[in-house]
N, C-alpha and C positions, 0 to 999 in steps of 0.2 A: 492093235487096236488096243484100245481102252475095255473094257468090261463094258456089260450092258448096267453093271448095281454101278461101280465107277463113274458112267454116265446119269445117272439118278442122284450121286453123291456130287457131283459138280454143279448139275442143274439145283440140284434141292440148298447148293450152299451158295449159287447168284444170285435163288429168287429171294433167299431170306434178306441176303446182303441189298437187295431192292427196296421192298418190304423193308425191313430197317433206317434205311436211311430214308424212304423219301418224307419221311417226318424231320427229318432235321435239321435245324439252321446253319448256315455256312457264309462264310461271310465273300461269296458269289453273287451275292443281293445284286439283280439289276431291275432294270423297269421298261425293256422293248415291248415294241409291240407288235403281232403279228404278218411277217412276209416283212421284217425288220432287215439289210442288209448289213454285217460285221464286217469286220477287220482288224486281224491281232494285230497290235504294236507293241514294243519294245521303249523300255525308258529304263537306264541302268539295265541291273541286272533280272528286273522284272516284266512279264509280259501280259497283255491286260487286252482290252477288245472295247472298240469303238466304232459308231453309228458313222452314217455319213452326212452328219455334220459336226461331227467330233467330237460329240461329248461322248464318256467315258460308260458304258455298262456294263464291263465286268470287270472293276478294280486290276489295281498293275500289282497284282500277290502269286503267277504263276510259276513256276520254274521254267516252262515253255510250256511255249502253243502248240494245240493245236490246227484243223479249220474245221470247220462248221459243215456235217453234212448230212442233209436231212432231216435239219432244227436242234442236231446233236451235233457237240464238240467234248474232242478227250483231250486233257491237261492235265498238266503235271501240275500236283501240289507237294512239294513236298519232294521226297525221293518217289512220291507213287503216283499213278493215272486213274484218273476216274476220269468222270461224263459231265457236261450241261447241257442243258438247253438254252434257250435264248433269254429266257426270265430271269438268268442269273442261277437255277436251280440245281441243284444238285441229283442229277437222279444215278448216278453208282459213284457212291465212297471211294476217292483213292487208294486202295490197297494195290491193284494193278501192278506187275512188274512191266506190263506196255501193252499199249492200244493205242488201236490205226483210228483212223476215222470213219464215218460211217458209210458203207458202200449195199446198194441193190436190199436197204433193209439190216446189213449186219456191219458185224465189225470181230477184226482177230486179235485176241488179245491172250497175256499171258498170265497165270499165279499163281504164289507161292503159298502152298496150303500145308501151314505146320500141324496138323495133324498124323498126316506120313510125310514130310516133310519132302513132298515129290510136287515138283512143276510141273500143270495143267496147260495147255494150248489147247484153243479152237475158238471158233466165231458165237457170238454173242445176237439176241437181239436187243431192242431198245426196251425190254422188257426184264433185260438180267439171263434171260435163258440161257443158257449155253449149248443153241442150236448142233452146234458142229465138233466134235472131241475130236481132235489130233493123234493120232497114235507116237511111240515112241519117235520112227522111223521118220514120219513124214512132216512137212515143212510148207505151209500154207501162203498163200499170199491174196491180197483185197480181192472180193470177189465182183465181178462185172460180167452183165449181161444174163445175170443169173447164176454163174458159176465161178469157183476158188479155182485157181491152177496148183494141183498140189505136187512135190516135186519129195518121192519115196527114194528110200533106201533101200534095195535090193540086193539079196547077191551077187547080181549081176553087173551090177552098182546103180544108178541113179537113174530114175525114169522119172516122165510125166504124164497127167492124166488131170480128169478137173472133177471137183464135187461138185454138187448138186445142196441144197441146204437141209435134204434127209440125213447127213453124215454118210452117203452113198456116190460110191462113184460112179457116175453118171458115162463118165470113159474111161474108161482102164490107165491106169499106169502104165502105157507102151512105147512110148514115146524119148528119144532121145531127151530132145528140152521141147522147149511150148512156151510160147506168147499167149498173152492173155485174151480172151473173143471181147472184139468191138464188128459193132455192125453186121453179129448172129456171127463170122467165124474170126477162128486163130490158128495164126503160123504155127508148126507140128515139125519137128526135125527128126525122119526116120532114113534109116542107112546111109547117114551124112548129107543128107539133101533135104532142103525145107519145102513143104507144101502148104497148104489148106484146109482145114476139116470145116466142117456146121456144127452146129450141138449135137448133133447126134449120134454124131462121129463119121460124118460121108466125107471121103473124100473129094475134094471140091477141086482142088488143083494139085497135082500129083508130084510130090518132093524130086525137084530140079535144080531145086536155088542152094546158092552157097552158102547166102544170109538174105534174113526177111521179118520185116516189120508186120503190126498191125495193118488193117482197111482201116481211111479214116478220109471219108467223104468220098467215098467209091474207090477208092485205091489203093494199093500197097502199094510198096518200099519193098526192088527183088535185086540180086544179084548175082553173077554170071561172072567165074574169073572177074577180068579187070570190067565188063559190061554192068551198067545199071542202069534201070529203067524202073517207068512204075506198071502196076497191069492193072485190070478192074474183076471183078470177081468170078470173073469164066475165066482167067489167069491168059485174058490176050493181055497183047504187051502193046497198053495206048501209049506210050514215048520211050528211045531212049536216050539216058542222060549224056552226056557229050564234055560234060566239065571237071573241073578238078573237083570240086565238092559238092554237094548236095542235100538238103534238108529229106529228112526221113520221114514227112508225115505232107501234107495237104492240110493248108488252115485257110477259111476264107478264099480258098479259089485259087489260094499261092502257095508258090514253094521260093523259097529263096534256095540262092548257088551261089556259089564263088568261083572266077576265072577267072586267071591270072593275077590273084592276089584280092579283085574283086568282087564285090559283090551286089548281085542283080537278083530280080525274082520271075518268076516263068509262072504262065495260070494251067491250070488241068489239061490240059492240051500240050504240053511241056512248049509252047512259045515265048519266046520270051518280052516281056512285058513291060519292065522295067531294068533298062540294060544296067551294067556289072560298073555301078562308076562310085560306091563308096568304100572307104576301106575299114569299117567293121571288121573290127577284130576276132567277134561270133558270127552265126547265121543267126537270121533271128527271123518273126513272124509277124502277118497281121491277126487283127483280134480287132473285132469291132470295127471296118473298117483301115483300120489304122496302125502300123508297125515301130516300133522302136527300133530308132538307127542310131551310131555311133559318125559324127561326123570327123575331114579332115583333122579336125583338131580337140578331139577325142574327147570332144563330150556329146550326147545325146540330143537327140529329139525325137520329134512322128514324122514319119511322109503319109500319105494317102498313095491311093491302089497305079497314080498316075507320074508315084517318083518324088514326089512333093513335098518339103517340107513346109506341112502347114501349124508344127511347135517348132518353131526352130531350137537348134540347138544350145543347149545354157546346162543339163544335167550335170553332175557327175557319175548320172545311174538311171535306168528307165525301164517299171516294166512294161508286159500287158496291159490295155482295157479289161477293166471288168466293169459291169454296171455300168457305163461311163465313165470311173475313176481308172485311177491310174496313178502306182506308185513310184516315186522319181525320188533322187536327192539330190540334195544341194547346200553344200559347206555341208559336208556334213552330215547334213542332219533330213529324213525322211520325213514324204507330206503326200498330199494326195494334192493331182489338177483333173480339174475335164475337159472335153476335147477341144475345145476353146485353148488351155495352155493353163488357165487363171488358177488359181490353187483355190481348191475349197474348202481345206485342211493345211494351213502351214506346219513346213517343216521343222518338228520340234522332238522326233524319235529319234534313238540310233535303231531300229529296223521297222521292216514293217513287212505286210505281206499285202496283197489283194482285195477287196469286194466281194466274198465268195456270193452265188447267186441268192437270190429270197427262199427261205422256208419256213413256210407256215407248221402250226406245231394247233 
């Protein structure tokens, strides 16, 4: 664990970083309005951000895109990472070796301090403070539900626990493996089996599963031997899956599955509501009432919850709908369509990501 003096030094370093760069001009200048949503798009080898009418809000001068979370995006300029807001203002100068998107008001970063020739890793807030410093034997993950999953290298091997925002182990590193918190619960592995705990480390579901995934929409995927099921928050089995392959998440009240090579959907009670008739290569999910799926000719379209194509198969690739728009690929280029299948931003980009939820600043 870093000493208190080291923490003060790191915090001072990053605070000075923030104060210094607040008044610097930088070529990211944008004209966005509060609450606008952005999408990262690529032209050639550079990334930029556009708004929902296709207007470039942050120019194509980024080596790699991040994504906006809570009004801030991690971006790579040159060989290093920094952060910008939706006005295009640089709020943390690109000097970081790595920078994750913000989650729960914190972002996992690393940087090299030339003064002592050491690499530091930890979590910053949007004011540039290093609020949690990771020790040399620790590896962190993004915050979720107020906790960060930490993997610690100990004398007995790797152990997992959870830290809060005060650099304290709210749940000590004592588990053989762990997932992130979702809906107030986390999957943890103890004695070779998986169970679930709450945020006070109370054991809610006794370790008994060979595999387990996090809760979403009140249910979690678990497996015991060849038996695959979904359980509720009390650990009670909701239904058992009898198909060749099943998605591990409930999305929009639907679960995708594959049976005899064909894809279909069941509801959150395990009842098949869309028969397995699609020859899609990969499982898919519903988002905002529609699911991208392949037709027999390999083209992608979108189906509704009745299994009907409401946007006919015509695309080389198709992503989920976010904010009523979806990224699709046609003739080798990416653009955006609305839920009626009409182009709102014509395909002209070499790569693209979905419009993120609106962030106010």
